[in-house]
C-alpha positions, 0 to 999 in steps of 0.5 A: 563300074560302067565308067561314062560321061555325066550329064551334069557338067561338074562332078559335085564337092565331096566331104574328104573324110580322113582315117584315124591314125593307126593306133600304136599297139596296132602299129607294132603289131604289123610292124614287118611291114612299111610305115605307109602300109600299115596305115593302109592295112589299119583302114582295111581292119587287117589288126594283126600279121596275120591277117595281113599277111593273108590279105596280100598274099590273097590267101582265104582264111576259112576252109574252102572245101567245096564239099561244105555247102550244102546240097554240094555233095548231092548236086555233085552226085546228080550230076556225075548220073547223068554224065554216065547215064548221057542225059541231056543237060541244059545251062540256064544263065542270066545275061549279065556278066556274071551270068556269061562268064557262069555260063562260060564256065559250066559250059567248057566243064560239062564238055570236057565231061563228055557232055554235049550241054545245051547253053538257054540265056533268057532274052531280056526284053522278051522273057526277063531275069531267070527260069520262066516257065515258056522256057521250061516249057521249051527244054522238056521238048527238047528233051532236056531231063537234067537243068544247071542254073547258074546266077539265077533260080534261087527265087523260081519257085513256080519254075522248078514246079513246072519242071519237076512235072514235066520231069526236068531235075533241077540244080540251082547254083545261086548268089542272090538270096534265097526265098522262102521256101525255097524252089523245090530243086534236086539240089539247091547251092547257095551259101546264103540259104538257112543252115549252110555253114560255108564261111563265104557268103559273099561269091558270085554267080560264076564263083558258085557254078567254080564251086561245083566245078571245083567238087565235082573233079575232086570227088570225081578226078579227071586226067588233066583237068582242074577247076582252076583252068576257069579262073579267068572267067571267075575273075572277070564275072566275079568284079565285073557284078562288084562282089567284094574284093576280099576273103575267097573273092580277093583269092579268086580274083587275084589267081584269075588275073594272073591266069588272064595275063597269060591267057589263051582264049582267044577271046579275051586276046579279042576283046582286049585288043578293041578295049585297048587293053594289055592283057599282061598288065591287066588289073581288076579295074581293067575288068571292071571299066572296060570288060565288063561293060563290053561283056554286058552290053550284049544283053542291055542291046541285043542278045547275051548269046553273043558275049557267051559264044565271045567267050568260048569260041577258039576261032580267031576269025569269030571272035575278033568279028563277035569283039567288034560286035560287043565294042559296037554295042558298047559304045551303043548303050553309051549313048543310049545312057547318057540319053536316057539320063539326059531325057530324065534330069529333064523331065524329074526337074522341068515342075519340081526342081527340089525333090528328093527323089529324081524320078523319070519313066518313059514307054522310050526308055530302053530297059537294058540300060535303065538301072546304069542311067539310074546310077549316073545320075544318083551320082551327078546330084546324089539323090536316089533315083528311080528310072522307069521303062513304061509299056501300056499297063505297067512300069518297070524300073532301076532304083538307085540310091546313097547311104542316107537313105535305105531304097529297098525299106522304102519300099517295103511301105509301098509294097501293097503297091507294088507287083513285084520288087526287090533288092538292097539298101542302095539297089532294087528294081520293081514293077508296078502298075501304072494306075498305081505310079503316081501315088508310089512316087509320090509315097518314097517322096514323102519317105526321103524328105521325112529321112533328109530332113535337116542333113546336109546330103553330100556324098563322101570321099574316104581318104586314106592318109594325108601325105606331104608331097614336099616330103617324099623323096625320089626313092619314097616312090618305088616304095608306094608304088610296090606297096600299094600294088600288094592291095591289088586286086581292089573293088568293092570292100578294097578300094584304091587307097585315096591321100590328100595333099594341103596347099599344092600350087598350080604351076601349068593348067589346061584341059584334055580330051573331048570338049575340053572335059578333063584337066592336066596339071602341073602341081608343085608342093614344097620344090618337089612337082608332080604331073597330074590328070584330073578327069571331069574337071575341066570346068576348074579350068577358069577359076582355079585359085592358085593354092589347092587341097587335092584328094588323089592315087598314085599310079603309073602313067605310060605314054609312049614306051615311058613311063612315070608317076601321075597324081590321078586327082578325085577331087579340088578343093581351094586351100585354106592356107594358100 
């Protein structure tokens, strides 16, 4: 969700897919809601009044008792014994925003129990993701007897075996797909493992850390302490990790956002200040596009420990320094990503501009940023992209794909060429020996070419409903904005509502922003006119026809203390009616 300018001068035109109208029987079932809201609920697969009410209230429909999670009671008992016996505990986290927030949550939770936990977050560049043998040995040398992983560890079979050998017990909390067999840990907290009956399978890493704290305090209550105090961290990590914002995640994030709005966490105050965010009105988009990228930047550029320190510090001076550091690292991350993006496109298209997969690798590419660059290249050209960092013997690459091509299934067909790989249909990572790289790319491109044969590769834009803007009366606007508020928090699996309107007249047009990349418009529909902004559509300035079709979201534009309705245009097409 880290949003930056694309190398491509203009976004690809999209294929609009307007949602079908709500059937009469569901319309009747949702009769307690406004007609406008009924369509939005139906588009989100909510077809009963009970399900719709639970969604709007932000309540999970299943039993959220954390002790239902497999091995949870075992983990709680191990942890309680460790606390009682003053065992040295280490928290082993990941270097992304999910891992950092989970590490902060676990650190504050254990500290509240009287422990003095050691926090270990590996360096992306020196150690890579997850548990590693050297770290285990180091922790053992420090006298650590219990390691609790957050957002990692569920595939670390050899590393947990080593921990057992050196006398370290391990509790794994991790939301990633488990290995088979599982690591031989004392307890594995992961609802995706075989035999786990917990209904919610898509909690983020920080969500599982929260469930462990919740289960412990449920079993061993502590005066004046409740796990809900860490819902601010849960909300940040869940949104930043692109976890689905439905079900229990929606409940946790909704509550967490409310907590952030009245937070006393000094690090959030300082980070919000440098990011230009008003915490009183923070939403999921602010976290996804502003807070999350800054927390992630620490691990992408240097060490994630600075992000962790920011979240847990109570010192205003320290928080200010760390927030400025993350701001500078985020700017550096953006610049590096743009450089990699430009270089990758140039390298891939220099001799073969029509390849079905964009590929580029270089020793100069920053390993912490290649995934972001691959995402942006895929977004810009609607083609799978593989971008890698090379050393003398291996290439480590990030892959991003499109709906029409399952990148992990393609890698399955090339498994004998790979050292390791993993991921899902849209995103994956791989390591390959350099001597096998040329063959790997050729085979993947051949698979993609076969898959794409006869297809018109065009990104889709899902439209919630078509609206005649000239039919909107002034009284309708507050009602629409209120209904849209009920959809919050929006994100993965619960996108913001997008509408389209046809045959709109352009009254005034000008470019705004750096290098004129964005478009500011006045839109006339019938006798009603609207302010509009179209980010990354500045290329339309000299070619914009008088009549256009627009896809957009409704939003409040707040400037100099004044609020006004604005259309945030996502796509523009010349009108067929004008």
